[in-house]
C-alpha positions as CSV (number, residue, x, y, z in Angstrom):
1,M,96.7,32.2,49.5
2,K,96.6,31.1,53.1
3,N,92.9,30.8,53.2
4,I,92.7,28.8,50.2
5,I,95.3,26.2,51.8
6,A,93.6,26.3,55.3
7,L,90.2,25.5,53.1
8,S,91.7,23.0,51.0
9,F,92.8,21.3,54.2
10,L,89.5,21.5,56.0
11,I,87.9,20.1,52.8
12,L,90.6,17.1,52.9
13,I,89.5,16.5,56.9
14,V,85.7,16.6,55.7
15,A,86.0,14.1,53.1
16,S,88.3,11.5,55.5
17,H,85.9,11.8,58.2
18,S,82.9,11.2,55.9
19,F,84.2,7.7,54.9
20,S,86.0,6.7,58.1
21,Q,86.3,3.5,59.6
22,T,85.7,5.2,63.1
23,N,83.0,3.8,65.2
24,D,80.8,6.5,67.2
25,G,78.0,4.1,68.2
26,M,75.6,5.2,65.3
27,V,74.7,3.4,62.6
28,K,75.9,6.2,60.2
29,S,79.5,5.4,61.3
30,L,78.7,1.9,60.3
31,I,77.7,3.1,56.9
32,N,80.6,5.2,56.3
33,A,82.8,2.7,57.1
34,E,81.4,0.2,54.5
35,E,81.4,3.2,52.1
36,R,85.0,3.6,52.6
37,F,85.3,-0.2,52.2
38,N,83.9,0.1,48.7
39,V,86.1,3.1,47.9
40,N,89.0,0.8,48.6
41,V,87.9,-1.9,46.4
42,K,88.3,0.6,43.2
43,K,91.6,2.1,44.7
44,D,93.4,-1.0,46.2
45,G,91.7,-3.9,44.4
46,L,89.2,-6.4,46.2
47,N,92.4,-8.4,47.8
48,Q,94.1,-5.6,49.6
49,A,90.6,-4.0,50.5
50,F,89.6,-7.1,52.2
51,L,92.9,-7.4,54.0
52,K,92.5,-3.9,55.2
53,V,89.0,-4.1,56.6
54,A,88.6,-7.8,58.0
55,D,89.1,-8.8,61.8
56,P,91.8,-11.4,62.1
57,N,88.9,-14.1,62.9
58,C,86.8,-12.8,59.8
59,T,84.8,-15.5,58.0
60,V,83.9,-15.4,54.3
61,F,81.7,-17.5,52.3
62,R,83.7,-18.5,49.2
63,P,81.1,-20.4,48.5
64,N,82.0,-22.3,52.2
65,P,83.3,-20.7,55.1
66,I,86.8,-19.7,55.3
67,N,89.2,-17.3,57.0
68,A,88.9,-14.1,55.0
69,I,92.5,-13.1,55.9
70,A,93.9,-16.8,54.7
71,F,91.5,-16.4,51.5
72,Y,92.5,-13.3,50.5
73,T,96.2,-13.6,50.9
74,Q,96.1,-16.5,48.5
75,Q,94.1,-14.6,45.7
76,K,95.4,-13.6,42.6
77,Q,95.0,-9.8,41.9
78,T,92.0,-9.4,39.6
79,S,90.7,-6.6,37.4
80,F,87.0,-7.6,37.8
81,Y,84.4,-4.8,39.1
82,L,82.7,-5.0,42.0
83,S,80.6,-2.6,43.7
84,W,77.4,-2.5,46.1
85,K,75.3,-0.6,48.3
86,P,73.9,-0.8,51.8
87,E,70.2,-0.5,52.0
88,Y,69.5,-2.3,55.3
89,A,71.6,-1.7,58.1
90,M,71.4,-2.0,62.0
91,I,73.6,-1.2,65.1
92,S,73.7,-3.2,68.6
93,K,72.4,-0.7,71.5
94,S,76.4,-1.2,72.9
95,G,77.4,0.3,69.5
96,D,80.2,-2.4,69.1
97,F,78.3,-4.8,66.4
98,G,76.2,-4.0,63.3
99,F,75.2,-5.8,59.9
100,T,74.5,-4.0,56.5
101,T,72.9,-5.9,53.5
102,G,72.1,-4.8,50.0
103,P,72.5,-5.2,46.3
104,Y,76.1,-5.7,44.7
105,V,77.1,-5.6,41.1
106,F,79.9,-7.9,40.0
107,N,81.5,-7.5,36.3
108,N,84.0,-10.1,35.4
109,D,85.2,-9.2,31.7
110,D,81.9,-9.4,29.5
111,K,79.8,-11.2,32.4
112,V,77.6,-9.3,34.8
113,D,76.2,-10.6,38.2
114,Y,74.0,-9.1,40.5
115,G,73.0,-10.2,43.9
116,H,72.7,-9.2,47.6
117,Y,75.3,-9.4,50.3
118,I,75.4,-9.9,53.9
119,S,78.1,-8.2,56.1
120,V,78.4,-8.3,60.1
121,W,80.7,-5.7,61.7
122,K,82.1,-5.3,64.9
123,A,84.0,-2.5,66.4
124,N,87.7,-3.3,67.6
125,N,89.4,-1.8,70.9
126,K,90.4,1.1,68.8
127,K,87.0,1.9,68.0
128,Q,87.3,1.0,64.5
129,W,84.5,-1.0,62.4
130,K,86.1,-4.4,61.5
131,L,84.4,-7.1,59.1
132,V,84.0,-10.2,60.8
133,L,81.3,-12.0,58.4
134,D,80.5,-12.1,54.7
135,G,78.5,-13.6,52.3
136,G,75.8,-13.5,49.8
137,I,73.5,-14.8,47.0
138,E,73.2,-14.4,43.1
139,H,69.8,-13.2,41.6
140,E,68.4,-11.4,38.6
141,K,68.9,-8.0,37.8
142,P,66.9,-5.7,40.5
143,I,64.4,-3.1,38.7
144,S,63.2,-1.6,42.0
145,V,64.5,1.3,43.9
146,L,66.2,1.2,47.0
147,E,64.4,2.1,50.0
148,L,67.3,2.6,52.7
149,A,66.8,1.8,56.3
150,Y,69.3,2.7,58.6
151,L,68.5,1.8,62.0
152,D,69.7,3.2,65.6
153,P,68.3,1.5,68.6
154,T,65.3,3.0,69.9
155,N,66.9,2.9,73.4
156,Y,70.2,1.9,74.5
157,K,69.1,0.4,78.2
158,Y,70.7,-2.8,78.6
159,P,72.3,-5.1,81.5
160,K,75.8,-4.7,81.7
161,L,77.1,-8.4,82.4
162,I,80.7,-8.5,82.5
163,G,83.0,-11.2,82.4
164,P,83.9,-13.7,79.8
165,Q,81.6,-16.4,81.4
166,K,78.6,-14.5,80.8
167,I,79.6,-13.3,77.4
168,Q,79.7,-16.9,76.4
169,W,76.6,-17.7,78.3
170,R,74.8,-14.9,76.1
171,E,76.3,-16.4,72.7
172,D,75.3,-20.0,74.0
173,I,71.5,-18.7,74.1
174,V,71.6,-17.7,70.7
175,F,73.6,-20.9,69.6
176,N,70.8,-22.8,71.5
177,T,67.9,-21.0,69.9
178,D,69.2,-21.7,66.5
179,I,69.5,-25.3,67.7
180,L,65.6,-25.3,68.6
181,L,64.9,-23.9,65.5
182,G,66.5,-27.0,63.7
183,K,64.7,-29.5,66.1
184,S,61.5,-27.8,65.7
185,L,62.2,-27.8,61.6
186,N,62.8,-31.5,61.6
187,K,59.6,-32.3,64.1
188,S,57.2,-30.0,62.3
189,G,58.4,-28.9,59.2
190,N,58.4,-25.4,57.8
191,K,55.3,-24.1,60.2
192,S,57.9,-23.6,62.9
193,L,59.5,-20.8,61.0
194,D,56.5,-18.8,61.7
195,E,57.3,-18.8,65.3
196,F,61.0,-17.7,64.6
197,Y,60.7,-15.1,61.9
198,D,60.2,-11.5,62.9
199,P,57.1,-9.7,61.1
200,K,59.7,-8.1,59.4
201,V,62.1,-10.9,58.4
202,R,64.1,-10.7,55.1
203,L,64.8,-14.0,53.2
204,Y,67.6,-14.3,50.7
205,F,67.2,-17.5,48.6
206,P,69.7,-18.0,45.4
207,N,68.4,-16.9,42.4
208,H,65.7,-15.0,43.7
209,L,65.2,-11.3,44.6
210,P,65.1,-10.8,48.3
211,K,61.8,-11.5,50.1
212,I,60.5,-8.8,52.9
213,G,57.8,-9.7,55.4
214,K,57.0,-12.8,57.4
215,E,54.0,-13.3,54.9
216,E,55.9,-12.7,51.8
217,T,58.8,-15.0,53.0
218,L,56.6,-18.0,54.3
219,K,54.6,-17.7,51.0
220,F,57.8,-18.0,48.8
221,I,58.8,-21.3,51.0
222,N,55.4,-22.7,50.7
223,E,54.8,-22.2,47.0
224,Q,58.7,-23.3,46.1
225,K,58.1,-26.2,48.3
226,L,60.9,-25.8,50.4
227,V,61.8,-28.3,52.9
228,V,64.4,-26.9,55.4
229,N,66.6,-28.6,57.9
230,S,69.5,-26.7,59.3
231,T,72.4,-27.3,61.9
232,P,74.4,-24.0,63.5
233,T,78.3,-24.1,63.6
234,F,78.6,-20.6,65.2
235,A,77.0,-17.8,67.1
236,D,78.1,-14.5,68.3
237,R,76.2,-11.7,69.6
238,A,76.6,-8.0,70.7
239,L,78.0,-7.2,74.0
240,S,74.4,-5.3,74.6
241,G,72.8,-8.9,73.8
242,D,70.1,-7.3,71.3
243,L,71.8,-8.5,68.0
244,A,73.3,-11.3,67.0
245,Y,74.2,-13.7,64.2
246,T,74.7,-17.7,63.3
247,Y,75.7,-19.6,60.7
248,G,75.7,-23.3,59.7
249,K,74.8,-26.0,57.4
250,A,71.3,-26.6,55.6
251,I,69.7,-29.1,53.7
252,I,66.9,-27.8,51.6
253,S,64.6,-30.1,49.6
254,G,67.6,-32.4,49.6
255,K,70.3,-30.1,48.6
256,D,73.1,-28.6,50.5
257,Y,73.3,-24.9,51.5
258,N,75.4,-22.7,54.0
259,Y,73.1,-20.3,55.8
260,I,73.3,-17.0,57.6
261,R,71.0,-15.6,60.0
262,I,70.9,-12.3,61.8
263,W,68.8,-12.4,65.3
264,Q,67.1,-9.6,67.3
265,I,65.8,-10.0,70.9
266,D,62.3,-8.3,71.1
267,Q,60.9,-6.4,74.2
268,E,59.8,-10.2,75.7
269,M,63.4,-11.3,75.6
270,K,62.5,-13.7,72.6
271,W,64.9,-14.0,70.0
272,N,63.3,-13.6,66.3
273,I,65.1,-14.1,63.0
274,I,65.4,-10.6,60.8
275,L,67.3,-11.8,58.2
276,D,67.4,-15.7,56.7
277,A,69.9,-16.5,54.3
278,Y,70.7,-19.6,52.4
279,L,73.8,-19.6,50.2
280,P,74.6,-22.9,47.7
């Protein structure tokens, strides 16, 4: 009997650890945190699940950017079904910053919506993953099988710059890079995107399935005759300075959008966009 109790306790510990929000510096811990978040949505409802996982300064796009705590504190409890799966995730060298993205299914009574979400996470002082940004787009029902890509850093070397002034300086570099992109778009049009896009960039545009890779992304933008103009309003980056995100306002072919961009620095210390999402 004692062995059965001990085994049951061990299984409980393992199951709890599998869905822990604790950050261990590896991307799998971020995936586990998101899986736990998904489980809590089913168990506690969307409002409570978001309040449990959100950083105090978390921003959600509903549809415009708003503080997550303020938004979900005011929302009435609903009975709709929401589920998602991370298919692409990355973590910074410092292990304190990462993002996840993938398809979601939203079922409200007889209506089913499909789309892709983008979530940015940061670890707090207790090494717990907290959501700092969340948004997404709607599109038709996907037909392809997910190709999972959960990426840890290829190495963990980075300059240990300490102090609030130097941290702010790092954020300013990303913010100013996004400003530079906006000015280039105004001056030279969409051809500027080729210089700022990573070869494996992903484009999320409303009512369209994600475009993966620079060639496919630029082809879509040109075929749709999208004229992009953008202005950032916020930037944040990992302590290690290899991953960052910005968000802001965009006008595309005369229509208003919000945007979210995930940036990664390359070996030549150049910032490139690895995810470019436009939210209506």
